[in-house]
C-alpha positions as CSV (number, residue, x, y, z in Angstrom):
1,M,-2.4,-6.5,-7.2
2,K,-5.6,-6.1,-9.2
3,F,-8.3,-4.4,-7.1
4,S,-12.0,-5.0,-7.8
5,T,-13.8,-2.0,-9.3
6,I,-17.0,-3.0,-7.5
7,A,-16.2,-0.9,-4.4
8,L,-15.5,2.2,-6.5
9,A,-18.7,1.8,-8.4
10,T,-21.0,1.2,-5.4
11,V,-23.6,3.8,-4.8
12,A,-24.6,4.7,-1.2
13,T,-28.1,3.4,-1.5
14,A,-29.5,1.1,1.2
15,G,-29.9,-2.4,-0.1
16,S,-28.3,-2.0,-3.5
17,G,-25.0,-2.3,-5.2
18,V,-23.6,-1.7,-8.7
19,L,-21.8,-4.6,-10.2
20,G,-18.2,-4.4,-11.5
21,L,-16.9,-3.8,-15.0
22,D,-17.5,-7.2,-16.6
23,K,-18.2,-7.4,-20.3
24,R,-20.5,-10.3,-21.2
25,I,-23.9,-11.6,-22.3
26,V,-24.2,-14.7,-20.1
27,D,-26.0,-17.7,-21.3
28,G,-27.5,-16.0,-24.3
29,S,-27.9,-17.4,-27.8
30,A,-25.8,-16.9,-30.9
31,V,-27.2,-14.7,-33.6
32,T,-28.0,-17.0,-36.5
33,S,-26.9,-16.5,-40.1
34,S,-30.4,-15.5,-41.0
35,E,-30.5,-12.8,-38.3
36,A,-26.9,-11.5,-38.9
37,G,-27.9,-9.2,-41.7
38,S,-30.2,-7.3,-39.4
39,Y,-27.3,-6.7,-37.1
40,S,-24.7,-5.6,-39.7
41,F,-24.3,-2.3,-37.8
42,V,-22.8,-4.0,-34.7
43,T,-19.1,-3.6,-34.0
44,S,-16.8,-5.0,-31.4
45,I,-14.5,-2.4,-29.7
46,I,-11.3,-3.7,-28.1
47,V,-9.6,-1.5,-25.6
48,D,-6.0,-1.8,-24.4
49,G,-6.6,-0.9,-20.8
50,R,-4.6,-0.6,-17.7
51,S,-5.1,-4.3,-16.7
52,G,-5.2,-5.8,-20.2
53,A,-7.6,-5.8,-23.1
54,S,-11.3,-5.4,-22.6
55,V,-14.1,-5.8,-25.1
56,C,-17.4,-3.9,-25.6
57,T,-20.0,-3.4,-28.3
58,G,-20.7,-0.4,-30.6
59,A,-23.2,0.5,-33.2
60,L,-22.5,2.1,-36.6
61,I,-25.0,4.9,-37.1
62,S,-23.2,5.7,-40.3
63,P,-20.3,4.0,-42.1
64,T,-17.8,6.1,-40.1
65,V,-19.7,7.0,-36.8
66,V,-19.7,4.4,-34.0
67,L,-22.0,4.9,-31.0
68,T,-21.1,3.2,-27.7
69,S,-21.0,3.7,-23.9
70,A,-18.6,6.2,-22.4
71,K,-17.5,3.5,-20.0
72,C,-16.1,1.6,-22.9
73,V,-13.7,4.2,-24.1
74,A,-13.1,6.6,-21.1
75,D,-10.4,6.5,-18.5
76,P,-12.1,5.2,-15.3
77,V,-10.4,7.8,-13.1
78,S,-10.5,11.0,-15.2
79,N,-13.6,10.1,-17.2
80,K,-11.8,11.5,-20.3
81,A,-11.6,9.8,-23.6
82,L,-8.7,7.3,-24.0
83,A,-6.1,7.9,-26.7
84,A,-7.3,6.7,-30.1
85,N,-4.3,4.4,-30.4
86,K,-5.5,2.4,-27.3
87,V,-8.7,1.3,-29.1
88,V,-9.5,-0.8,-32.2
89,V,-12.9,-1.1,-33.9
90,G,-14.0,-3.9,-36.2
91,Q,-16.5,-6.6,-37.1
92,G,-14.4,-9.7,-37.0
93,K,-14.1,-12.3,-34.4
94,I,-12.7,-11.2,-31.0
95,T,-10.5,-14.2,-30.9
96,D,-8.8,-13.1,-34.2
97,V,-7.5,-10.0,-32.5
98,L,-6.4,-11.0,-29.0
99,S,-3.2,-12.7,-28.0
100,G,-3.8,-13.6,-24.4
101,E,-5.1,-10.4,-22.7
102,S,-3.5,-8.0,-25.2
103,I,-4.4,-6.7,-28.6
104,N,-2.3,-8.2,-31.4
105,L,-2.1,-5.3,-33.9
106,S,-1.0,-7.4,-36.9
107,K,-3.9,-9.8,-36.2
108,A,-6.3,-6.8,-35.8
109,A,-5.3,-5.3,-39.1
110,S,-5.7,-8.7,-40.9
111,A,-9.1,-9.0,-39.4
112,G,-10.2,-5.6,-40.6
113,Y,-10.0,-3.7,-37.3
114,A,-8.8,-0.1,-37.3
115,F,-7.9,2.7,-34.9
116,P,-10.6,5.4,-34.6
117,Q,-9.7,8.8,-35.9
118,A,-11.2,10.5,-32.8
119,I,-13.1,9.5,-29.6
120,T,-15.6,11.9,-28.0
121,V,-17.0,11.2,-24.6
122,H,-20.0,13.1,-23.4
123,P,-18.8,16.0,-21.2
124,G,-21.3,15.1,-18.5
125,Y,-20.1,11.5,-18.2
126,N,-19.3,10.4,-14.6
127,S,-18.3,6.8,-13.9
128,I,-19.4,7.0,-10.3
129,A,-22.8,8.8,-10.8
130,H,-23.4,6.9,-14.1
131,T,-24.5,10.0,-15.9
132,D,-24.4,10.7,-19.6
133,N,-22.8,7.3,-20.4
134,I,-22.5,7.8,-24.1
135,A,-19.5,8.2,-26.5
136,V,-18.8,8.5,-30.2
137,L,-15.9,7.0,-32.2
138,M,-15.2,8.7,-35.6
139,L,-13.5,6.5,-38.2
140,S,-11.3,7.9,-40.9
141,Q,-12.8,5.5,-43.4
142,P,-15.5,2.8,-43.3
143,L,-14.5,-0.7,-42.1
144,A,-14.1,-3.5,-44.6
145,N,-17.4,-4.4,-46.4
146,V,-19.2,-1.5,-44.8
147,T,-21.3,0.8,-47.0
148,S,-24.1,3.2,-46.4
149,A,-26.4,0.6,-48.1
150,N,-25.7,-2.2,-45.6
151,V,-24.8,-0.4,-42.4
152,G,-26.3,2.5,-40.4
153,V,-28.8,1.6,-37.7
154,K,-31.4,4.2,-36.8
155,L,-32.0,5.3,-33.2
156,I,-35.4,5.0,-31.6
157,K,-36.0,8.4,-30.2
158,K,-38.8,7.5,-27.9
159,P,-38.6,3.8,-27.0
160,S,-41.5,2.2,-25.1
161,T,-41.2,2.5,-21.3
162,T,-44.2,0.4,-20.5
163,A,-43.5,-2.4,-17.9
164,N,-42.9,-5.9,-19.4
165,T,-42.3,-4.5,-23.0
166,A,-40.0,-6.9,-24.8
167,Y,-36.6,-5.9,-26.1
168,T,-33.5,-7.8,-27.3
169,A,-29.9,-7.1,-26.1
170,I,-27.0,-8.0,-28.3
171,G,-23.3,-7.9,-27.7
172,W,-19.8,-9.3,-28.1
173,G,-18.8,-9.7,-24.5
174,L,-17.8,-12.8,-22.5
175,T,-20.4,-15.6,-22.3
176,S,-19.6,-16.9,-18.8
177,D,-19.5,-15.5,-15.3
178,E,-16.7,-18.0,-14.5
179,D,-14.4,-18.0,-17.6
180,E,-12.6,-14.7,-18.4
181,S,-11.5,-16.1,-21.8
182,S,-15.0,-17.1,-23.0
183,Y,-15.2,-14.6,-25.9
184,P,-17.9,-15.8,-28.4
185,K,-17.2,-16.6,-32.0
186,Q,-20.7,-15.3,-32.9
187,L,-22.6,-12.2,-31.8
188,Q,-24.8,-13.1,-28.8
189,Q,-28.3,-12.0,-27.9
190,T,-30.7,-12.3,-24.9
191,S,-34.2,-11.2,-24.1
192,L,-35.1,-8.5,-21.6
193,A,-38.3,-6.8,-20.4
194,V,-38.9,-3.3,-19.2
195,G,-39.0,-3.4,-15.4
196,A,-41.7,-1.8,-13.2
197,N,-40.7,1.6,-12.0
198,S,-41.1,0.6,-8.3
199,T,-38.9,-2.4,-8.8
200,C,-36.2,-0.4,-10.6
201,S,-36.1,2.4,-8.1
202,D,-36.0,-0.1,-5.2
203,I,-33.0,-1.8,-6.8
204,W,-31.1,1.4,-7.6
205,A,-32.6,4.5,-6.1
206,P,-30.7,7.1,-8.2
207,Y,-32.5,5.6,-11.2
208,G,-35.5,7.9,-10.5
209,S,-33.2,10.9,-10.9
210,L,-31.7,10.0,-14.2
211,T,-33.2,11.1,-17.5
212,N,-32.1,9.2,-20.6
213,S,-32.4,5.9,-18.8
214,L,-34.5,2.7,-19.2
215,C,-34.6,-0.1,-16.7
216,L,-34.9,-3.7,-17.9
217,V,-34.9,-7.1,-16.2
218,P,-33.9,-10.6,-17.6
219,T,-36.6,-12.9,-18.8
220,K,-34.5,-15.9,-18.1
221,S,-32.8,-16.3,-14.7
222,S,-29.6,-17.7,-16.1
223,S,-29.1,-15.1,-18.9
224,N,-28.4,-11.4,-18.9
225,V,-26.2,-8.7,-20.2
226,C,-23.3,-7.5,-18.0
227,E,-21.4,-4.3,-17.5
228,G,-19.7,-2.8,-20.6
229,D,-21.6,-4.8,-23.1
230,G,-25.0,-4.7,-24.7
231,L,-27.0,-2.8,-27.3
232,L,-30.7,-2.6,-26.8
233,V,-32.7,-3.2,-30.0
234,H,-36.2,-3.6,-31.3
235,A,-37.7,-4.5,-34.7
236,A,-39.8,-1.9,-36.5
237,S,-43.0,-2.7,-38.5
238,D,-41.0,-2.5,-41.7
239,K,-38.6,-5.2,-40.4
240,S,-35.8,-2.7,-39.8
241,V,-34.0,-2.8,-36.5
242,G,-34.0,0.2,-34.3
243,L,-31.4,1.0,-31.6
244,A,-33.1,1.8,-28.2
245,G,-30.1,2.1,-25.9
246,V,-26.6,1.1,-24.8
247,L,-25.9,-0.5,-21.4
248,N,-25.1,1.9,-18.6
249,L,-24.9,-0.4,-15.5
250,V,-26.2,-3.5,-13.9
251,A,-27.4,-3.3,-10.3
252,T,-28.5,-5.8,-7.6
253,E,-30.5,-5.6,-4.5
254,D,-27.8,-7.3,-2.5
255,D,-25.9,-5.2,0.0
256,V,-22.6,-6.7,-1.2
257,P,-22.5,-7.3,-4.9
258,T,-21.3,-10.8,-6.0
259,G,-20.1,-9.6,-9.3
260,K,-22.5,-11.9,-11.2
261,C,-25.0,-10.3,-13.5
262,T,-27.3,-13.4,-13.4
263,D,-27.9,-13.1,-9.6
264,E,-31.5,-13.0,-8.5
265,G,-32.9,-9.4,-8.3
266,V,-30.7,-7.7,-10.9
267,A,-31.8,-4.9,-13.1
268,D,-30.1,-3.5,-16.2
269,Y,-30.1,0.3,-16.8
270,F,-29.6,1.4,-20.4
271,T,-28.8,4.9,-21.7
272,T,-31.4,5.9,-24.2
273,F,-30.7,8.4,-27.0
274,G,-33.7,10.7,-27.4
275,N,-32.2,13.6,-25.5
276,Y,-28.8,13.2,-27.1
277,V,-29.8,13.8,-30.6
278,G,-28.8,17.5,-30.5
279,W,-25.4,16.6,-29.1
280,L,-24.8,14.0,-31.8
281,T,-25.6,16.4,-34.5
282,Q,-23.0,18.8,-33.0
283,I,-20.1,16.4,-32.8
284,T,-20.7,14.4,-36.0
285,P,-21.4,15.5,-39.6
286,L,-24.8,13.8,-39.4
287,K,-28.2,15.4,-39.5
288,E,-31.0,14.1,-37.3
289,S,-32.7,12.4,-40.2
290,D,-29.5,10.5,-40.9
291,F,-29.6,8.5,-37.7
292,V,-33.1,8.8,-36.1
293,S,-35.6,6.3,-37.2
294,A,-38.9,7.4,-38.8
295,A,-40.3,3.9,-38.7
296,S,-43.2,2.8,-36.6
297,F,-42.5,0.5,-33.7
298,S,-45.1,-1.9,-32.2
299,Y,-44.2,-3.3,-28.8
300,G,-45.3,-6.7,-27.4
301,S,-45.1,-8.1,-23.9
302,A,-42.1,-10.2,-22.9
303,V,-42.6,-13.9,-22.3
304,A,-40.6,-15.2,-19.3
305,D,-38.4,-18.2,-20.2
306,D,-38.8,-19.4,-16.6
307,D,-41.1,-18.4,-13.7
308,Q,-39.9,-14.8,-13.4
309,E,-42.8,-12.3,-13.6
310,S,-42.7,-8.5,-14.0
311,E,-44.9,-6.1,-12.2
312,S,-47.5,-4.3,-14.2
313,D,-47.0,-0.7,-13.3
314,S,-45.3,1.6,-15.8
315,S,-41.6,2.4,-15.9
316,S,-40.5,6.0,-15.8
317,D,-40.5,7.8,-19.1
318,S,-37.0,7.7,-20.7
319,D,-38.3,9.9,-23.5
320,D,-39.5,12.8,-21.4
321,E,-37.7,15.7,-23.0
322,S,-39.0,18.4,-20.5
323,D,-36.3,20.3,-18.7
324,V,-33.6,18.8,-20.8
325,D,-30.9,20.8,-22.6
326,P,-31.2,19.7,-26.3
327,N,-27.5,20.4,-27.0
328,T,-26.1,18.2,-24.3
329,G,-28.9,15.8,-23.4
330,R,-28.5,16.6,-19.7
331,A,-31.5,17.2,-17.5
332,N,-31.8,20.6,-15.8
333,L,-32.2,19.2,-12.4
334,S,-31.6,21.4,-9.4
335,F,-30.2,18.7,-7.1
336,S,-30.5,15.1,-8.3
337,S,-27.2,14.6,-10.2
338,S,-25.1,16.3,-7.5
339,T,-26.9,14.3,-4.8
340,V,-26.2,11.0,-6.6
341,L,-22.6,12.0,-7.1
342,T,-22.1,13.1,-3.5
343,A,-23.5,9.9,-2.2
344,A,-21.5,7.8,-4.7
345,T,-18.3,9.7,-3.8
346,A,-18.9,9.1,-0.1
347,A,-19.4,5.4,-0.8
348,A,-16.2,5.2,-2.8
349,A,-14.3,7.0,0.0
350,A,-15.7,4.5,2.5
351,A,-14.6,1.6,0.3
352,F,-11.1,3.0,0.1
353,S,-10.9,3.3,3.9
354,V,-11.8,-0.4,4.1
355,L,-9.3,-1.4,1.5
356,F,-6.5,0.5,2.9
């Protein structure tokens, strides 16, 4: 029997729930051939999990260093990194690698996919509290056709947190809430806008206690990212693309989550990178200047594709580096993280009592 992960991920917050571990950009648009060059840093990561293969998205910040979410490559129970031979990384079509719900290794090799040499999950990652949701995959050699000249996205250290600021999310996940085999043949994208702080805190109360987090909302009611998939990007004034974050979780105001990331009232919470720069320099051979953008970024307001509107007050600052340990990226909070964890653990225990 396959149990839903929704109950285990639910946070004990009145009126909110965290959606399950889907991997998709629903009703987005395909990245065109003219846009593809700007996203040459994007990788697909396929994981041989306990219940079959799953797919998420990573970013090459150098030819041999892939940045992704910890949720993508960590055991959901222990929060520790999966064995490297359970994961393949590449840039080919997802459908070229999978046979049913399993990874076909011969197909993967032919498509240019490779096992990572090592996987490092942030030591503070917790799948229930959603803290420090960031991980690094080290490759023994660059993927096919990858060079330092054409790959290596730079991180936006201080992305804009002003409400209604426009961003783009990109990913390789499923394209339908209904079809579990709907992997795209092309990279997908969708538009998001920074949510108002009051809205984001109302939907998922622990958001106010998380540093390194940015809350966004869909600009089109039928299109959104979903759990496990999605890189947040923004174009710089020099036309380069900067990486602002990786998806942490999707939450809804409903008391009982439906599992659909396009439901009314959802918000997407992305892990931002500014406070993890020190940690990244410790666990990779890279210097800060190798992967942090020095470009100038101008931010415009999002335009809703339908009648959705964003509130005008400011979102909380994801780039506030006060009271943050520069080596781990973790906030020096006296109570917030433990409070969230305790509440989430209680919710999980309550869910177990219902299930059993």
